[in-house]
N, C-alpha and C positions, 0 to 999 in steps of 0.2 A: 481424338476422342475427348468428350467433355464430362466433367462431373455434372450429372443432370440434376441440378439443384433447383427445386421448384417450390419454394415457400417464401411468402412475404410477411410483412409486419414486424414483429418484435425481433430485434437484433440481440442475440445472446452469444456469448463466447467466453474467452478466458484471458486474463491478464494478471501478471504478477503484482504490479504495484498497488492495484486496488484491493488486493488481499482477499479475493473471493473468486469463485469459479462459476461459469455459466452453464447453460444447457442447450443441447442441440434441438432446434425446433423442427418438426417434421410434419408431413401430411400424406395420407393415403391417397394414391392416384388410381384412376380407372385401369391403367395398364399394369398395376402391380400384380405380380404372380405370387402364388402361394407356396412355392417350393422352399422359401426361406424368409425369415422375418427381416426384411430389408426395408429401408426407409426412403421416402422422398426427402432428401436432406437439403438444408440451406447451409451456407458457410458460417463459420464461427467468427463473430466480430468481437465487440467489447462485451463485458460480462453484465449479468444482473447482480446488483449488490444484494447480499443476504439481509440487509437492513431495509431494502426497498420493497414496496408492494408492486406487483406486476399485473398487467392485464393478461387475460388468457389469449392464446393463439386461436386462429380459426379452427385448427385441429382439435384443441381442447374444448372449444365451444360446441362442436358438432359431432364428434366421433363417439362411438360407444365405448364403454369401459375396456372391453377386450381390444378394440382398435387402438385406443390410447396406449395400452400396454405395449402394443407392437411398434408404435411409431415414436413414442416418447423417449427422452433421455432420462433414465432413472438412476444415473450414477449419483454419488454423494460427495460433496466437497469435504476436504479435511476440515477439522474443527479448529477455528481460530480462537486461541485462548487469551490473546493480549488485546488491549484496547487499540483501536485503529487510530493512527495519527493522521490528521488532515494536513497535507503538505501544500504550502503555498509556494509555487515556483516563481522565481524572480523574473525569468525571461521566458517568453513563449514564442513559438514559431508557427506560421501557417504553411500549408503545402505550396501556396502561391509564392511565399518568400523563398522556400527551399527550391522551388522550380526555377527561380531566377539565378540560382547559384550555378557556377560551372561544376563539373563532376568532382574535381579535387576538393573544392570548398564544401560541397554537399557531403562528401564522405567524411571530411574532417569534422563537420558540424554534427553529423549523426553519431560519430564516435564519442562525442563529448557531452551529449545531452541525454536526458531520459525520454523515453518514448512519449510520456504524457505531457511533455512540454510542447508537443506538436498538437495544436488545438483541434484540428479537423480530420484526424485519422478516423477511419470507419464511417465517415459522413459522405453524403452524396451531393456534391456541389460541382459547379463548373471548374473551380480551382482543383478539386480532387481529380476530376476527369482529365484535366490538362496535364497534371503531374504524371498520371499513370498511362497516358497515351504514348509516352515516349518509351517504346519498347527497348531501345538501346540503353536508356538509363536504368530500366529494370534489370537488364543483364549486368550492368556495372555494379548495381547494388548486390545482386546475387553473387557475382564473382568476388566482390569485396568481402561478403560474408564468409565465403570459403577461405580467403586469405586470413581473416581474423579467427576463423575456426582452427586453423593450423597453429596460430601463435598465441592464443589466449593462455593465461596462467591462472593459478589458483587465487592470485591476488588481484588480477585485472582481467575482466571479461571482455575487454576491448569493444564495448558498446554492442555486443552481439544481440542483446535483448532488444535494443532499439531498431537495429537492422531487421530483425525478425518481425517486429510489430509493423514496420513499414511495408514489408512484403505481405504479411497477413492482411493488412488493410487493402492492399492492391487486389488480392484474390477476392476479398469480400466485396469491394466496390465493383469489381469486374462482373460479378454475378448479377448485379442490379443495373448494369449499364451496357446496352448492346454495342455502343461505340468502343467498348473495351473488351470485346468478345474474346480476344486472344488470351485474356487472363482466365477464361473459363476452361481452356483446353488442358487436359491432363499432360499433353506433350510439353506444354510450357511449365506446368507444375513440376514435371520431372527435371527441369533445369536446376531445381534446387537440390536434387539428389547428390551431386558431387560436393556441394557445400556442406550438406548434412554429414556426409561420410568423412570429409576432412575434419569437421568438428569432432565427430565421434572417435576418430583415430588419434586425436590429441591425447596424450597420457593424462592430461588434467581433466578429461571428460569422466568425471566420477562425482559422487556425492562427497561433499567436504566443506569447503568454506562457503560463505554466502555467495560469492561470485560464481563458484562452481555450481552451486544449487540452481542459480538463476539460468546458467547456460543449459543445464540438463532440462529445466522446465521449458526453455525456449525451443530446444530440440523437439520435444513432444508437441508443442503448439504449432510449430511450422509444419511438421508432418500432417497435423490435422487439417491445415489449410492448403498445403501443397500436396505431397504424395509420399509414399513409402515403397520399398521393395523388400525382398527377403533379407538383404544385407543390412539395411537400416534398422530393421526389426531385430536382427541378431545383435547389433551393437547395443541395443537397449537391454538385452538380457543381463549384462553385467551390472547394470544399474539396479534392476529388480532384485538380482541375487544379493548384491551388496546390502540393499535395504532389508531383505528378508533375513540375511545372516546377522544383521545388527539391529533387529527389530526392537529389542528391549531398550536400546539406547536411542533409536531414531523415532520411535512411535510418538514421542512428545515433541519432536522437532517439526514445527509447522512447515518450514521451507522445504525440508526433504520430503515430507508427505505430499506437499503440493507438486514437487518435481516428479515424483513417481506417478501421481494422479495424472499429470499432463502427458507423460509418456504413454501410459496405458490408454487413456482417453483418445489421444491423438491418433495412435496406431489403429485402435478399434474404429474410429470415425472414418479414417481413410479407407480401410479395407471394406467396410460396409458400404461406403458411397461408391466404391468401385463395383461391388456386386449390383448395386442399384443401377448404375450407368450401363453396365454390360448385360444385365439380366442373366448372369452366369450363376452356377451353383458353386458352393465353396470348393468342391473337389476339382473344379475346372480353373482354378486361379493359381497364380505363381506361389501363393503362400501355403497352399495345402500340403501338409506333411513336412514343410520346410521351416516352420517356426515353433516346433514342439517345445524347445527349451524355454521360449518366451511364455507359452501357454502354461507350462509346468510351474513357472515362477508365479504366475497369476493364480494358479490353483493352490499354491502354498499359502498365498494371502487368504484365499477363501476358507481354508481349513486351519486357521491360526488356533482356534479353540476358544479359550476363555475370553469372554467379552468384557471390555472395560469402557469407561467414558472416553478414553483416549483412542482406542482402536476400533470402535464400532463402525465409524465411517470407512475404515480400511477393509474390514471384513465384508461389509455390505458391498463395497466395490469389487472385492475379490470374487464374490459369488456372482455378482451381476455380469462381470466381464468373463468369468469362467464359462457361464452359460452361453454368452454371445459368441465367444471365440472358439468354443469347444469343437465345433464342426470343421475347423481348419486343422485340427490335430490329426496325425496319421491314424489315430484310433478315433473314429468319428463319434463314438459313444463316450469319449473321455469327459466331455463337458457334462453330460447327463449323469455320469457316475459321480463326479465331484459335487454337483449341486444336490444330488440325492443324499450323499454323505453329509453335506452341510445341513440339510433339512433334519437329519437325525441328530447331528452334533449339537445344534443350538436349541435353546428352550422354545417350546411351542409358543407361537404368537409373538416371539421376539422379532426385532428388525431383521436379522439375518435369516430367520425362518421364513419370513414373508418374502424376502428377496428370492430365496430358493424356490418357493412355491410359484412365484410369479414367473421365474425363468422356465420352470417345468411347463407351466401353462402356455407361455408365449412361444418358446422355441422348441419344445419337445412334445407337443400334442397333448399335454395334460397327464402324461403317464411317467412315473419315476423309473429309475434304472431297473427295478424289479418287475415293472409292468403294472404297478398299482396305480389306479386313477386318483389324481389329486383334485379334490373338489374346492377350487378356488373361491367360488361364490359362498360356500358354507364357511370357509375359513375367514373370508372377509367379514361376514356378519359377526362371527365370534370376535374378531379383532375390534370391530366398532363397539361391541358391548364392553370390551375390556378397556379400550383407550378413550372412548367417548360415552361413558355411562350416564351422564347427566343431560337432561333436557329441560329447558326453561322457555316458557311462551309468554308473549306480551301482545297487547293490542288486539284482542280477539283472535289470536293465532296468526297475525300477519307478520310477526317477528318471532323467530325461533332460534334459540341458542342450543347447540349440542357441544358439550365440553368434557374435558378430562376431569377427573375427580378432585384434582388439586387447584382447579380454577375456582376461586371463591365466589360465593353468591354476591358478596359486596362488589367484586369486580364486575360481575354481570350487570348489576344494577347501575354501576357507574357508566358502563358502556351504553346501556339503554338511554340514560339521560344525556350522555354525550351526543348520541344520535339525534336527540331532540334539539339540542343547541345548534348542531350543524344544519339540520333540516329547516329550522326557523330562518336562519340567515340565508340559506340557499334559496328558499322560495321567495324571500324578500327581493333578492337580486334578480332572479330570472322572471319573477312576476307570474309564475304559473305553478299550480299545485295539482293539475290533472294529468294522470298517466297518459303518455302519448299513444301507447298500445296496450290497453287493459286486456287482461286475459293471458299475458305472458307469465313465465315462471316467477318473475320478480313481484307478482302479486303477494307472494310470501317471501320475505327475505330470511334466508337461513345462514347463521353464522356458526362455523365450526372452529372451535378453539382447543388445541391440544395443550397438554400440561407444560411442555417445554420444547425447545428446538429438536431434541433427539426424537421425541415421540412424533413430532410433526413430520419427520422423514417418512413415517408410515403412511402418510397421506398418498404417497405414490401407489402403494398397493391397495389401500382401503378405498380410495376414490379414483385413482388413476391420473392424478395431476402432479406435475413436477414440483419439486420442493426446494430448489436452489434459489430461494427468495425469502423475503420477510412475510409473504402472504400472497394470495392470488384470489381474484374475484372472477367467477364464471357467470357472466350475465345470462347465458342461455339456460342456466340452472337456477339463477337467482341465489347463488350461494358464494359465501366468502370463507376462505380457509386461512387460518393463521395459528399462532401459538402464544402462550404466555412467556414472558421473558424477564430477565434481570438486567440491571445496568451493565453487567459484564458481557451479557450475550447480545445486546443491541444498543445502538446509540439512541434509539427511539423507544418510548414506552408503548405498551399495548394500546392504551387509549389514543395516543398520538397517531399510530398507524391505523387504528380502527376509524378514526375521524377521516383520514385520507381515503380509505377504501369505501366508507359509507358514502362519501361524495361521489365516487365512481358509480355506486348504485343509483344515487339520485340523478346523475348525468344520464345514465342509460334509461331510466324510467321517465324522466320529466323534460329532458333537454335535447338529447340526440336521437333522431328517428332511426329505427332499425337496430338490429343486434350489433354488438361490438365487432368491427372489422368488415361488416357488410354494407353495401350501398356506396354510392359515389363519394359522399362526404368523407368516408373513411379512407378512400384510396389515396395513394402517395403520401400517406401519413399527414394529411391536412390538419388533423385534430390532435396530433401527438403533443405538440407544445401546449395546446389549450387544456386538454383533459388532465395531464399530469400536473401542470402548474396550477390549474383550477382546484385540484384535489389538495395540493399543498396549501393553497390559499385558504380554502374553507375549513381546513383542519384548525385554523385559528379562530373559529367561531366562538362567540361568547353569548351569554344570556341577555345581557343588557348593554353591552359595549361594542356592538357590531362585530366586525371581523378584524382581528388585530394581527400584525406580523409576528410570527413565531421566532423566538431567539434561535432555535435550532436551524431554521432556514437562513437567517441573517448570517450566522457564523460560517455558513458554507459559501458565501460570496467572497470572491477574491479580495484580498487587501490591496492588490495592485490594480488600479483603475484600467490600465492597458490590457489586463487579462480578463476583464469582465466582458460578458456578452453584450453586443449591440442589440438594439431593438430588432433589427433585421435578422441577426443570428437567432434570437429568441423566437421570433414569429415563425421561423422555418426550421426549428429544431426537430430532430428525429431521434428515435432510439439509437443508441450507439455511444452516447456519453451521458452519464447520469447527472452531470453538472446542470443540464438544462432544466431539471426539476426546480432548482433553486432560483435560476434566473427567470424562468417563466412565472414562478410564484411572485417574484419581485415586480415584474411587469404588470401582472394582474392586480397586485396590491396597489401599485401606482395608479392604474386606471380606475380602480374602485374609489380611491381617495381623491383623485385630482381630475379624472376625465371619465366620469361615470357614464356620460352619454355614449362614449366610444365603447366602453365595456358592455353596456346594454345593447348596442347595435350588433356587436359581434355575436352575442348570445341569441339575439332575435334571428339573425341570419342562419345560425346553426339550427335553431329549433324549427325554422321554416324549411330547412333542407335546401336552402338557396345556394347551391355550390358556386354558380357563376359569380354572383355578387359577393359571396364570402371570399373567393379567390381575389377578386378585384380590390376589395376593401383591405384584405390582409397585405396585398402588394403595396397599396398606397400608404398604409401605416408603416411598412418596412422602409419606405423611402422618405419618411417624414423626419427631417433633421431636427426639428424642434422637439418632436416627441422623443427622439433618441437622447437629446441633450437633457431633457427633463427626467427621463428614465435614469440616466447616469447620475444625475444629481440626487434623485430619490434614493438610489442604492447607497450613495455616499452618506446620505442623511441616516439611513438605517444602520449602516456600519458605525458611524460616529456615535450613535445613541443606543447601540445594541444592549448595553447594560440595563437600559430602562425597560426592556422587553422580557417576557417570560414565555412559557409554553402553556396556553390555556388548558385547564382541566376542570372537570365538574367539581363543585364544592360539596362539603359535607351536608349542606342544607337539603340536598336531595335524599339523604339517607336516614335522617332522623325520623322518629315517630311523630306524625302530625296529628293534631287533635281532630276528632270527627267534626265535619261541617256539612250541612245539607247542601246539595248541589244547586238547589233553587236559590239559596242565599249567595253562593259563589257566583252564579250567573248574574244576579241582580247587582252585585257589587262591581263586577267587571263591566257590565253595561253602563253603570253610573260613572265609573272612573274613566272609561275609554270613550264614552259618548257615542255609542254605536246604536244602530237601529236594526230591527228585524232579526234579533238575536235568537239563536237556538243552541241548546246544549246537548251533547251526546256523551254517553258513558262507554268506556272500553274496559274490558276485563284483562288482567294480567296475573301472572302466578303469584307475585309478591304484593301487589297493590293494584288498585284500579286507577284509571285516569279519565280525564274529560277533555272535550274541546268545546269552546264557545265560539260560534261563528256569527258574524254580523256585518253590516255595511257602515263604513265611516265616510262622512262627507266633510271635506276640509274647506279651506278658504279659497280665494280666487286663484285660479291656476296660473303658474309662472313657467309652464313648460314641464314636460315629463321629468327631466332630470332634477330640477329644483323641487318639484312636487315630491319626488321620491325621497330626497334628502329631508324635506320637512316632515314627511310621514314617518321616516325611520326615527327621527328625533322624538316625535310625538309618541310613538309606540314604546321607545325606551323609557320615556318619562312615565308612561302609564304603568309599565312594569315596576319601576321604582316606587311609584305611589302605592301600588298594590302591596309591595313588600313592606311598606311602612304600617300596614294594617296589622291587627293583632294575630291573624292566623298565619302560622309559619308555612303552610302549604303554598302560599303565594310566591315563596322563594323558589318554587319548582316551575313556575309558569314561564313559558316561552311564547313568542308571538311572531307572526309574519303577516304580510299583506300582499294581495295579488289582484290581478284584473283591473289595472289602471284605466280610468276613463274620466272624461270631463262632461258634466251635466249641462243642461240648457242654461243654467245660471252662471256658467263658466267657473264652476267649483270642481275641484278634483275629487274623485271618489275611489275608494278601494274596498275590496272585500277583505276582512281581517279575521284571523284565526288565532285563538289562544289555546294553549295546551298545558295541563298540569296534573298534579296528583289529586285523586278523588278519595275523600275519607268519610263518606257517609257511614253511619252505623251499619256494621255488618249484620246479616241475618243472625239472630240469636240461635246458638246451637243448644240442643238438649243433651249433648254428650259432654261429659266431664272427663278430661284426660289427666291422669295423675301419674307423673313420672317419678315421684318420690326422691327427687334430686335436691341439690347437686350431689355429685359423686366425686370420689378421689381414689387413687390407687397407685401402684408401682408398675414400672415398665416390665412387660413379660409375665405379669401375674394377673389372674382372673379378677374381674370386677363383676359383681352380681347386680343386675338391673331389675327393678320391680315396676309393675304397672298396677299394683294393688290400689283400689279406690277408683279405678277407671270404670265408668258406667254410662249407659245411654238410656234416656227416658223414652226414646223412640223404639226401643227394643234391644235385643241382644247385640253385644259387640261381636262381630264375626271375623275380624282380622286385625292383626297388629303388624306394623312395619317399623322396626327400629333402624335408624340411620346413625351409625356411631361416629360419623364425622371424619373417619379415616379411610373412606372408600368401601367399607363393609356394612352389611345389613343383616338383620335377623327378623324372622316372622314369628318368633316365640313371644308369649306374653311376658315372661320373666327370664330373659336370656342372660348368659354370662358372655363376657368379651375380654380379650387380651389385647392391649395396645403394645405395639412394638417400639414406639418412640415416645419420649417425654413430651409434654406440652399441654396447653389447654385445648379442649375439644368441645364442640357444640353437638349435642345429641338430640335428635328429633324423633318423636314417636307419632306415627299416623295411625289412627284407628278408624274403622269403618263399621257403621251399624247395619242392621238388617235391611234398611231401605237404601243402602249404598252411599249414605252421607258420610263424608270424611271429616275428621277433626284432628288438629295437630297441636302439639306443644313441644317446647324445647327446654333443655336444661344443660348445665355445664358439667364437664368432667376435667379434673386436674390430674394429670399423670406425671409422676416424678420418678427420677432415677433412684434405684435402690441405694440408700446411703452407704451400705456396706460394700457394694461393688461398682456403684456408678461413678460418673466423672465428678471431679471437684468443681466447685463454683468459686474457688479462690481467685481464678483469673478474671472474674467479673469485678470491675472496679467501680465503686460508687462515685458518681460524677456530680459535683456541686455546681449550681448555677452561678454564672457571672464570675467564674474563676478560671484563669488560664492554666491549662494542664499541658505538660510536656510528655511526649512519648516517642517511641521508636519502633520500627519494624525491621528487625535484623534477623536474617535467616538463622535458624529455622522458624522464627516467630513470624507467621504470616498475618495474624489477626489479633487485634486488641479488642476486648469486649468491655463496654462501660454500661452502667445502668443509672437511671434517674427516675424519680417519681413526679408525677403531675397530679396535683390535688383538685385543681379547678380548670375548666376549659380556658386555654390561652394560646397565643401564638408563640412558638418556640423557634429560635434562630440558632442554627448550628454552623460553625465555620471551622475548617481544618486547614492550617497552613502547611503545605507540602514543602518542607525546608530544602530538600535535595532534588525536587522534581522527579521522584521515582513514579512508577506506575502504581497508583493507589487511589482509593476512593472510600466512601462510607455508605452504609445503609442502616436504616432504623426500623425496628420492629416494636409493635405493641404486644404486651403479654397475652392479649386475647387472640392473636393470630401470628404465630412465629414462623409461618410459611410464606407470608406475603408482607413485604416491607411497606411502611406508611410514608417513608420519605427516603430520598437518596441524594447524594451530593452532585452538584454540577460545577465543573471547572470554570473558574474565572482567573486566568493567569495561574499562579501557584496556590490559589485559595480555592478550596472545595466547599461550596456553600449550599445551604438549603433552609427553607422556612416551611412550616406546616402548622395547621390548626390542631393543637393537641387536645385530646380528650383525657379525662382522668385515668390514671393507672400507671403501671410500671413500664418503662421503655428500655429496650436493649439497643445500644449503639455499637455496631461492628465497624471498626476501622481496619481495613485490610489492604494488602498489596497484591498485584497480579503480575509482577515480573520478578526477576532474581536479584534486583538491586536492593541495597540497604539504605535506610534513610530515617530522619527524625521528623517529627511534626509537632505543631502546637494546636491545641483543641480548646474551643470556647463554646459553651452553650448558654444562651441567655434568653 
């Protein structure tokens, strides 16, 4: 019997060292029966990083919301609270090297290395196939795992994690390779059962030391890829019981949370894949009525009660798995009973509430334990209103943002302008700006941004897409989902990830024919290396300096030349290892800067959907030794000079108030500076501002071939943008430009169509409505503030409606409302009034809310920070944070550096008094120095220096 695993594309799974968990990808099949919510499953491989943006699967692109709920993995990973360390391993091994070893040497090597020193686990290559074709060797590894399971101690895990990963890789690769079909058979998976039982019978099989926690996690992961029976499930009960009994102590321990997650996830996965393979009902399996104790411990997790930041992931998983496993209980209604209790126990529209509702809908026909119908659609709409109340539109409605109430308007504006920088450089390179398939959903790009990672988890229930990632783009819907984040929550900023994902949108619309995952060009992951590396490459787009390498990418390249990808490895990379993102970025950056004609040809073949010639060209490039040598040298150059690079972000020039300027005048000046003909200007309306495009034809000098002409044109356009920026109008510093449709005319001169884009600031239509907010206002936390609109009037007639937005997520439609703020800080309040003709007018004012001096917190801990003076400080428990303030009187660049004396886990973030919710700058590690520069505007700044581990340490601080 086989695990009937039927899904291709994205390889997702779970691994300890990468410190994140993956998701099971699934697909509804024609033969699926309705008696139980079972999945068409694929095996678990390496994981999705929660920092990485992922592509949708075929299922996510095509299934309905209800179908996605049935087939998706909506478990939630434990929350990682510490900064992830990037580990550079000194020695690496390939499966080909391991395959040449005799059994005793292989076993000895595996026992001494970490699994991620093996470079090609979970990858589909001839070397991988050769290694796993040796059935006897697989038996040797399985048997050795059993021996080590009997002998591991709390201080020495005997390399069990590495042995498990080698076996998981075998089952994963076997699914994709018919020549390894024996690895698909459950009968072979069952050969792991004795090893699992030997491991579980060891008295050290318990949560405890780091070594023990890793063994427990490996136990769950191997069950997920191999198999389980009632005995292996029963051995897991003591782990869950130990965790539940010590929850107050263990809930903040990431490794123990991860181990429990792997146990429950692995067992659930195996049981459900068995149902899928056999088409049996739960009560027809060996587990029915025999694993009640295990399910009861899962139910305990579901009903923990009080939700905190530390335990929300745990409760959500408890409810999720209680619903899925409940029908294997001797009382088949137990699961429904527990999730109905959970629905009542947790606040309405909270994460656990939504998980319970989704389980009732998906697994129990939409009726709770009492027989009441649960209206998931209605609850979803309520949830969207609560968690995504804001909508912003740009470019005549072709770009729409739906966001949480704490995602600032400034951030939305920055993302819009970041998209324009990426778009300009992207169209320059591909030479095309016409949609390949107009009329698709991506005619309107929708960007959904949640307030934080926790609220992003609700995207599973609100939209039906998995959330164990940094974001996901659904091309079939033209929609991108992600969340706002802090430096502690992600190694990438929201803008950096947005630039990556916006590139995927551009790829789907202008470069790659067909929807993601469909068509021959997508088969066998031909484009994986290209699309992900391409997105990382174009995330480095700038306005006037082409596309630059990002420091965050360079830092991910191995310091050991022998461990870096070759050109061949890069060109044939597939999902399964996230390192290829960085190496594919480096290869494409090299081609862009040194072999543009090669870069251009690759994209032309993809856009033409010429699979045969694309395959042939990729193969020839992979065997080009000179290309590989130059690629290696380029990576070394990047690494040697990485301190000279940064991460491009939009400047404040986009955000300032630009003086009005007639568009006809803008057009004439651009035509004059750029020397273009047949120019036309078009205006586009957006919520915060309007924009324009100027399009025309440029004729250059004598053609020297397409590649050289492109380089000449790119330099010319950059010069034009710089010249425009020197003119008196600041709006020119928002202008981006690209050129497309290369050709050579009869006079042997090269020609391009050129497009400029920037902010439009023509005088707005004068309003006859005067909005008077009578501000600014001030008040005390938790005390009423009276707002007035006295003096507001309209010459067009009566004012018929008022809408106050208090800047904290609440509104009022009264003319003169009162409002209570729950937290101190500055707030921007907006009043929108509408006259009898439907014409709206808006104004804003400021509110300063302070803590009651009698009851509020002291500000004595805020230390005034002088410029150009070295300050000494320390972060000794329980002191987690030091707060400093300084004032800036005139716009200037400010440089902040903190020396981390003991190399503890620490960083800093900086806030301006006008927005204490969103930092203006944060530190980046350079050795033991945490640095940052930013363009400061006048006002008071708050510098928070804090630690995120339990170590104590001293630091030196300098602001200049």
